C-alpha positions in Angstrom: -35.1 -23.9 31.6 -34.2 -25.5 28.2 -32.1 -23.4 25.9 -32.4 -24.2 22.2 -29.5 -23.1 20.0 -30.5 -22.3 16.4 -30.3 -19.9 13.5 -33.1 -17.8 12.3 -33.6 -14.4 10.7 -36.3 -12.1 9.3 -36.3 -11.2 5.7 -38.7 -9.2 3.5 -40.2 -12.5 2.3 -40.6 -13.9 5.8 -38.9 -15.3 8.9 -36.6 -18.1 7.9 -35.4 -20.8 10.3 -33.2 -23.8 10.5 -35.4 -26.8 9.4 -33.8 -29.2 11.9 -34.1 -26.7 14.8 -37.8 -26.2 13.8 -38.3 -30.0 14.4 -37.3 -29.4 18.0 -39.2 -26.2 18.5 -42.4 -27.8 17.5 -41.8 -30.7 20.0 -41.0 -28.3 22.7 -44.3 -26.5 22.0 -46.3 -29.7 21.8 -45.0 -30.7 25.2 -45.5 -27.2 26.6 -42.0 -26.9 28.0 -40.3 -23.7 29.1 -37.5 -22.8 26.8 -35.6 -19.9 25.4 -33.9 -19.5 22.0 -30.2 -18.6 21.6 -29.9 -17.3 18.1 -26.6 -17.9 16.4 -25.2 -16.0 13.6 -25.8 -17.8 10.2 -22.2 -17.3 9.3 -21.2 -19.6 12.3 -22.7 -22.6 10.4 -20.0 -22.1 7.9 -17.1 -20.7 10.0 -17.8 -23.1 12.8 -16.1 -21.0 15.7 -14.4 -22.9 18.6 -17.1 -22.0 21.1 -19.7 -23.6 18.8 -17.6 -26.7 18.2 -17.2 -27.1 22.0 -21.0 -27.5 22.2 -21.7 -29.5 18.9 -18.5 -31.2 17.5 -20.0 -31.0 14.0 -20.7 -27.3 14.2 -24.4 -27.6 13.4 -27.7 -26.6 14.9 -29.7 -27.5 16.8 -28.3 -28.3 20.2 -29.9 -27.8 23.5 -28.6 -27.1 27.1 -30.7 -28.8 29.8 -29.7 -29.0 33.5 -26.1 -28.3 32.6 -25.8 -31.0 29.8 -25.6 -30.4 26.1 -27.6 -32.6 23.7 -27.4 -32.3 20.0 -29.0 -33.7 16.7 -32.6 -33.0 16.3 -33.8 -36.6 16.4 -31.7 -37.3 19.5 -33.0 -34.1 21.2 -36.7 -35.1 20.4 -36.3 -38.6 21.7 -34.5 -37.1 24.8 -37.4 -34.7 25.4 -39.8 -37.6 25.0 -37.9 -39.7 27.6 -37.7 -36.7 30.0 -41.3 -35.4 29.5 -43.6 -38.3 28.3 -46.8 -36.3 28.6 -48.2 -35.9 26.1 -46.9 -39.1 24.6 -45.5 -38.7 21.1 -44.0 -42.2 20.7 -46.3 -45.1 20.7 -45.8 -47.9 23.3 -46.2 -50.8 20.8 -42.7 -51.9 19.5 -43.8 -52.1 15.9 -45.6 -48.7 16.0 -42.6 -47.2 17.7 -40.4 -48.6 14.9 -42.8 -47.2 12.2 -42.6 -43.7 13.7 -38.8 -43.7 13.9 -38.7 -45.0 10.2 -41.0 -42.2 9.0 -39.0 -39.6 11.1 -35.8 -41.0 9.6 -37.2 -40.7 6.1 -38.2 -37.1 6.8 -34.7 -36.3 7.9 -32.8 -38.1 5.0 -35.1 -37.7 2.1 -36.5 -34.3 2.9 -34.5 -32.2 5.3 -31.1 -33.2 4.1 -32.3 -34.5 0.8 -34.2 -32.4 -1.7 -35.4 -29.6 0.7 -32.2 -27.6 1.0 -32.1 -27.0 -2.7 -35.4 -25.1 -2.3 -34.8 -23.6 1.1 -31.3 -22.2 1.1 -31.8 -19.9 -1.8 -34.5 -18.1 0.2 -31.7 -16.8 2.6 -30.3 -14.7 -0.3 -32.0 -11.9 -2.4 -34.2 -13.1 -5.2 -31.7 -12.0 -7.9 -29.1 -14.2 -6.4 -31.2 -17.4 -6.3 -30.3 -20.5 -8.5 -33.8 -21.1 -9.9 -32.7 -24.2 -11.8 -31.3 -25.7 -8.6 -34.6 -24.9 -6.7 -36.6 -26.6 -9.5 -34.4 -29.7 -9.1 -35.2 -29.8 -5.4 -38.9 -29.6 -6.2 -38.6 -32.3 -8.7 -36.7 -34.5 -6.2 -39.6 -34.2 -3.8 -42.1 -35.0 -6.5 -40.1 -38.2 -7.5 -39.4 -39.6 -3.9 -40.7 -38.0 -0.8 -44.2 -36.9 -1.8 -45.3 -40.1 -3.5 -44.2 -42.1 -0.4 -46.0 -39.7 1.9 -49.1 -39.8 -0.1 -49.1 -43.6 0.3 -48.4 -43.5 4.0 -51.2 -41.0 4.7 -53.9 -43.2 3.3 -56.8 -43.2 5.8 -54.6 -41.3 8.3 -54.6 -37.6 9.5 -51.1 -37.9 10.8 -48.4 -40.4 10.1 -49.2 -42.4 13.2 -52.6 -42.7 14.9 -52.1 -39.3 16.4 -49.5 -36.5 16.0 -46.1 -38.0 16.9 -42.3 -37.5 16.6 -42.7 -38.8 13.1 -44.5 -35.6 12.0 -41.8 -33.3 13.3 -39.7 -33.1 10.2 -42.8 -32.6 8.1 -43.7 -29.6 10.1 -40.4 -28.1 8.8 -41.3 -29.2 5.3 -44.7 -27.4 5.8 -42.7 -24.3 6.8 -40.6 -24.4 3.6 -43.4 -25.1 1.3 -45.4 -22.3 2.8 -42.8 -19.9 1.6 -42.1 -21.6 -1.7 -45.8 -22.2 -2.6 -44.8 -25.3 -4.5 -48.1 -26.8 -6.1 -49.2 -30.1 -4.5 -52.1 -30.8 -6.7 -50.8 -34.2 -7.6 -50.5 -35.1 -3.9 -53.8 -34.2 -2.3 -53.2 -36.2 0.9 -49.9 -34.5 1.5 -51.4 -31.1 0.8 -54.2 -31.7 3.3 -51.7 -33.1 5.8 -49.4 -30.0 5.5 -52.5 -27.8 6.1 -53.4 -29.8 9.3 -49.8 -29.3 10.5 -49.9 -25.7 9.9 -53.1 -25.5 11.9 -51.6 -26.9 15.1 -50.7 -24.3 17.6 -47.1 -25.5 17.8 -46.7 -24.5 14.1 -46.9 -20.8 15.1 -43.4 -20.7 16.4 -41.9 -21.8 13.0 -44.2 -20.0 10.8 -42.7 -17.7 8.2 -45.4 -15.2 9.3 -44.0 -15.1 12.9 -41.2 -12.7 13.3 -38.0 -13.7 15.0 -37.8 -12.9 18.7 -34.7 -10.7 19.2 
């Protein structure tokens, strides 16, 4: 069985999860693989205890254990799962189409998950009175200026970023999770708004939905 190491907790305003680990969870679900969650303490991401560094030298989540081997980095993990379990296929065979999927996935990682989204998401891990509202709005404005216009363009005449659901959509499943909590208006980006609704309607989204309690 695959073991996914991540960080997730229940709060009065919903279940909050690692965005990068959520990328992996939805792919595990899309491929209908058996796995279990090993939920690390949130403080370990800052303290980086030796036992964690022994598994992931950067002291981050996610990482998985599979057949006695550790694989880390959400993008690497998802491509590893695609290589090991190609059915259903989530990476096109055509070289140019594969490159496009990888570019869109990389954009999601760099512009969204480690770009503007943390300024919105991390404050939700604290009580409302401790949140930096100005910083949260800067994160939203960053999305409005860069990621959302680009996605709006890429989604023209498409339901998903590739012809069908693919690895490219994984980081945006995590964005859908964050924006479900944040309720950021998307009126100026109707294609993106409809796309995030489609992502939330997939059965794989249930495992990262803020409405789904953390399994202890």
